[in-house]
N, CA, C and O of each residue as an XYZ file, in Angstrom:
352
protein
N     -13.064     -5.770     13.903
C     -11.640     -5.686     14.005
C     -11.104     -6.997     14.536
O     -11.612     -7.548     15.513
N     -10.083     -7.478     13.883
C      -9.526     -8.777     14.249
C      -8.430     -8.695     15.304
O      -8.270     -9.625     16.095
N      -7.674     -7.603     15.330
C      -6.578     -7.467     16.282
C      -7.132     -7.105     17.651
O      -7.785     -6.074     17.809
N      -6.871     -7.954     18.642
C      -7.402     -7.701     19.975
C      -6.368     -7.115     20.921
O      -6.727     -6.549     21.953
N      -5.077     -7.242     20.583
C      -4.041     -6.836     21.524
C      -3.098     -5.779     20.948
O      -2.011     -5.550     21.479
N      -3.520     -5.148     19.872
C      -2.732     -4.068     19.284
C      -3.667     -2.895     19.000
O      -4.877     -3.077     18.866
N      -3.107     -1.708     18.912
C      -3.961     -0.554     18.615
C      -4.622     -0.671     17.241
O      -4.071     -1.291     16.331
N      -5.780     -0.084     17.101
C      -6.490     -0.029     15.824
C      -6.919      1.410     15.589
O      -7.049      2.194     16.529
N      -7.137      1.744     14.330
C      -7.553      3.097     14.004
C      -8.527      3.057     12.834
O      -8.404      2.222     11.937
N      -9.477      3.952     12.852
C     -10.331      4.183     11.703
C      -9.901      5.535     11.151
O     -10.063      6.557     11.818
N      -9.358      5.549      9.949
C      -8.870      6.797      9.352
C      -9.898      7.297      8.356
O     -10.203      6.625      7.371
N     -10.422      8.465      8.616
C     -11.436      9.060      7.761
C     -10.890     10.347      7.158
O     -10.007     10.988      7.727
N     -11.422     10.712      6.014
C     -10.957     11.925      5.354
C     -12.131     12.679      4.766
O     -13.112     12.081      4.323
N     -12.021     13.995      4.766
C     -13.028     14.818      4.102
C     -12.634     15.069      2.654
O     -13.400     15.647      1.884
N     -11.428     14.628      2.289
C     -10.976     14.778      0.913
C     -11.752     13.843      0.010
O     -12.176     12.768      0.435
N     -11.937     14.247     -1.222
C     -12.578     13.366     -2.196
C     -11.493     12.483     -2.798
O     -10.791     12.886     -3.726
N     -11.365     11.279     -2.262
C     -10.315     10.357     -2.688
C     -10.909      9.250     -3.553
O     -12.026      8.796     -3.303
N     -10.169      8.817     -4.565
C     -10.683      7.750     -5.428
C     -10.622      6.385     -4.745
O      -9.765      6.146     -3.895
N     -11.531      5.502     -5.119
C     -11.443      4.103     -4.700
C     -10.394      3.460     -5.591
O     -10.561      3.422     -6.810
N      -9.330      2.961     -5.013
C      -8.213      2.455     -5.800
C      -8.424      1.004     -6.189
O      -8.722      0.156     -5.348
N      -8.266      0.733     -7.467
C      -8.356     -0.633     -7.964
C      -7.182     -1.431     -7.388
O      -6.032     -0.996     -7.464
N      -7.471     -2.573     -6.826
C      -6.437     -3.408     -6.231
C      -6.409     -3.326     -4.719
O      -5.712     -4.102     -4.065
N      -7.163     -2.390     -4.158
C      -7.234     -2.253     -2.712
C      -8.394     -3.107     -2.193
O      -9.463     -3.160     -2.801
N      -8.164     -3.765     -1.070
C      -9.225     -4.576     -0.468
C      -8.917     -4.786      1.009
O      -7.806     -4.511      1.464
N      -9.883     -5.263      1.737
C      -9.697     -5.554      3.157
C      -8.606     -6.607      3.323
O      -7.793     -6.521      4.243
N      -8.588     -7.599      2.436
C      -7.586     -8.664      2.521
C      -6.179     -8.117      2.306
O      -5.239     -8.536      2.982
N      -6.032     -7.191      1.376
C      -4.717     -6.584      1.124
C      -4.276     -5.755      2.321
O      -3.126     -5.845      2.752
N      -5.175     -4.955      2.854
C      -4.851     -4.104      3.994
C      -4.446     -4.947      5.199
O      -3.564     -4.552      5.962
N      -5.077     -6.097      5.376
C      -4.771     -6.980      6.509
C      -3.340     -7.497      6.462
O      -2.813     -7.955      7.477
N      -2.702     -7.429      5.289
C      -1.304     -7.869      5.168
C      -0.328     -6.728      5.434
O       0.885     -6.937      5.443
N      -0.849     -5.532      5.650
C       0.002     -4.407      5.999
C       0.504     -3.602      4.820
O       0.718     -2.397      4.948
N       0.698     -4.234      3.678
C       1.150     -3.536      2.469
C       0.801     -4.394      1.263
O       0.702     -5.618      1.351
N       0.617     -3.718      0.135
C       0.283     -4.437     -1.089
C       0.646     -3.573     -2.289
O       0.720     -2.348     -2.196
N       0.866     -4.229     -3.402
C       1.277     -3.548     -4.622
C       0.060     -3.025     -5.372
O      -0.916     -3.745     -5.583
N       0.136     -1.764     -5.770
C      -0.922     -1.174     -6.585
C      -0.476     -0.998     -8.031
O      -1.295     -1.061     -8.948
N       0.813     -0.778     -8.233
C       1.360     -0.703     -9.586
C       2.617     -1.559     -9.603
O       3.660     -1.170     -9.079
N       2.498     -2.722    -10.210
C       3.590     -3.689    -10.210
C       4.326     -3.649    -11.541
O       3.717     -3.611    -12.610
N       5.642     -3.659    -11.450
C       6.497     -3.715    -12.626
C       7.531     -4.803    -12.419
O       7.913     -5.094    -11.286
N       7.984     -5.404    -13.499
C       8.941     -6.505    -13.391
C      10.282     -6.036    -12.825
O      10.837     -6.690    -11.942
N      10.810     -4.918    -13.318
C      12.104     -4.415    -12.864
C      12.038     -2.887    -12.749
O      12.595     -2.180    -13.589
N      11.360     -2.376    -11.712
C      11.179     -0.926    -11.612
C      12.477     -0.206    -11.250
O      13.365     -0.776    -10.617
N      12.566      1.045    -11.659
C      13.699      1.883    -11.264
C      13.571      2.285     -9.799
O      14.573      2.505     -9.120
N      12.344      2.380     -9.319
C      12.067      2.757     -7.923
C      10.676      2.269     -7.557
O       9.866      1.949     -8.427
N      10.409      2.215     -6.253
C       9.081      1.886     -5.744
C       8.672      2.990     -4.790
O       9.376      3.262     -3.817
N       7.550      3.625     -5.055
C       6.998      4.629     -4.152
C       6.116      3.921     -3.128
O       5.240      3.139     -3.496
N       6.342      4.192     -1.854
C       5.568      3.586     -0.774
C       4.809      4.705     -0.070
O       5.401      5.701      0.346
N       3.505      4.535      0.058
C       2.686      5.582      0.658
C       1.585      4.972      1.507
O       1.346      3.764      1.482
N       0.927      5.834      2.252
C      -0.208      5.421      3.048
C      -1.286      6.505      2.992
O      -0.981      7.680      2.788
N      -2.512      6.116      3.171
C      -3.610      7.073      3.225
C      -3.817      7.845      1.941
O      -3.720      7.298      0.842
N      -4.104      9.124      2.098
C      -4.446      9.948      0.941
C      -3.270     10.159     -0.004
O      -3.472     10.581     -1.143
N      -2.051      9.878      0.438
C      -0.877     10.045     -0.417
C      -0.756      8.948     -1.475
O      -0.027      9.117     -2.453
N      -1.456      7.832     -1.296
C      -1.341      6.724     -2.243
C      -1.795      7.141     -3.639
O      -1.109      6.852     -4.619
N      -2.920      7.803     -3.745
C      -3.389      8.211     -5.068
C      -2.442      9.229     -5.697
O      -2.267      9.234     -6.916
N      -1.830     10.090     -4.887
C      -0.842     11.038     -5.404
C       0.388     10.298     -5.934
O       0.961     10.697     -6.948
N       0.791      9.238     -5.262
C       1.930      8.439     -5.724
C       1.614      7.726     -7.037
O       2.483      7.596     -7.899
N       0.384      7.268     -7.189
C      -0.006      6.639     -8.451
C       0.078      7.636     -9.603
O       0.523      7.292    -10.698
N      -0.349      8.868     -9.352
C      -0.249      9.906    -10.379
C       1.210     10.246    -10.665
O       1.585     10.426    -11.824
N       2.028     10.336     -9.635
C       3.453     10.625     -9.816
C       4.137      9.511    -10.598
O       5.002      9.776    -11.433
N       3.752      8.263    -10.327
C       4.360      7.129    -11.022
C       4.064      7.180    -12.524
O       4.897      6.771    -13.333
N       2.896      7.675    -12.895
C       2.571      7.832    -14.316
C       3.540      8.802    -14.980
O       3.965      8.582    -16.114
N       3.887      9.866    -14.278
C       4.807     10.870    -14.824
C       6.254     10.384    -14.835
O       7.021     10.718    -15.737
N       6.619      9.596    -13.829
C       8.005      9.144    -13.692
C       8.355      7.971    -14.603
O       9.521      7.775    -14.945
N       7.365      7.204    -14.991
C       7.625      6.079    -15.901
C       7.758      4.750    -15.195
O       6.773      4.223    -14.678
N       8.943      4.206    -15.163
C       9.191      2.853    -14.674
C       9.285      2.815    -13.142
O      10.324      2.479    -12.575
N       8.173      3.169    -12.494
C       8.130      3.270    -11.035
C       6.914      2.515    -10.521
O       5.798      2.719    -10.998
N       7.139      1.635     -9.536
C       6.043      0.897     -8.921
C       5.453      1.675     -7.756
O       6.043      2.644     -7.279
N       4.277      1.238     -7.300
C       3.616      1.894     -6.164
C       3.103      0.839     -5.193
O       2.448     -0.127     -5.588
N       3.413      1.043     -3.915
C       2.959      0.155     -2.844
C       2.194      0.977     -1.815
O       2.653      2.038     -1.391
N       1.040      0.487     -1.423
C       0.299      1.074     -0.314
C       0.692      0.311      0.943
O       0.588     -0.914      0.986
N       1.147      1.037      1.974
C       1.585      0.384      3.210
C       0.877      1.016      4.413
O       1.441      1.867      5.101
N      -0.368      0.587      4.657
C      -1.099      1.159      5.783
C      -0.544      0.754      7.149
O      -0.786      1.454      8.132
N       0.200     -0.364      7.239
C       0.718     -0.791      8.546
C       2.022     -1.570      8.370
O       2.012     -2.741      7.991
N       3.138     -0.907      8.648
C       4.443     -1.553      8.515
C       4.580     -2.739      9.465
O       5.229     -3.728      9.121
N       3.982     -2.660     10.650
C       4.075     -3.761     11.610
C       3.429     -5.032     11.052
O       4.013     -6.113     11.129
N       2.230     -4.900     10.494
C       1.575     -6.071      9.895
C       2.375     -6.592      8.710
O       2.487     -7.803      8.517
N       2.931     -5.683      7.917
C       3.731     -6.094      6.769
C       4.958     -6.886      7.223
O       5.306     -7.895      6.610
N       5.609     -6.435      8.290
C       6.785     -7.138      8.821
C       6.445     -8.538      9.310
O       7.327     -9.394      9.374
N       5.194     -8.788      9.655
C       4.768    -10.109     10.138
C       4.472    -11.088      9.000
O       4.247    -12.272      9.252
N       4.470    -10.615      7.763
C       4.181    -11.483      6.616
C       5.414    -12.317      6.278
O       6.522    -12.037      6.736
N       5.194    -13.336      5.471
C       6.305    -14.207      5.075
C       7.335    -13.416      4.265
O       7.010    -12.410      3.635
N       8.561    -13.883      4.296
C       9.633    -13.254      3.524
C       9.282    -13.259      2.039
O       9.561    -12.296      1.325
N       8.674    -14.338      1.586
C       8.273    -14.438      0.182
C       7.292    -13.324     -0.195
O       7.442    -12.687     -1.238
N       6.297    -13.092      0.649
C       5.325    -12.032      0.356
C       5.989    -10.658      0.384
O       5.740     -9.831     -0.493
N       6.832    -10.412      1.384
C       7.500     -9.114      1.491
C       8.389     -8.848      0.269
O       8.439     -7.727     -0.238
N       9.072     -9.863     -0.184
C       9.900     -9.692     -1.404
C       9.046     -9.465     -2.632
O       9.425     -8.706     -3.523
N       7.902    -10.114     -2.686
C       6.985     -9.937     -3.822
C       6.477     -8.497     -3.892
O       6.361     -7.927     -4.977
N       6.176     -7.916     -2.740
C       5.654     -6.555     -2.693
C       6.745     -5.534     -2.957
O       6.529     -4.562     -3.681
N       7.927     -5.750     -2.369
C       9.012     -4.792     -2.535
C      10.053     -5.303     -3.510
O      11.043     -4.620     -3.771
């Protein structure tokens, strides 16, 4: 764990969850990252944990909808404005 002065958590689940393409330690370290990117989406679904895969499935049904995984809003807020705009 890299953060020495902030809380950390290991989130485990007994659910059978898929390994999501596009997810990585580097992405998680930024607090949020895009899993389904669209040039001009009608909406962006933002989720964390086990809800992310459900949002990806919902986005397939909804059509022109992007999906962002946001495991840590605090880390995301610390990223550059350029990165935050790119994700959202």
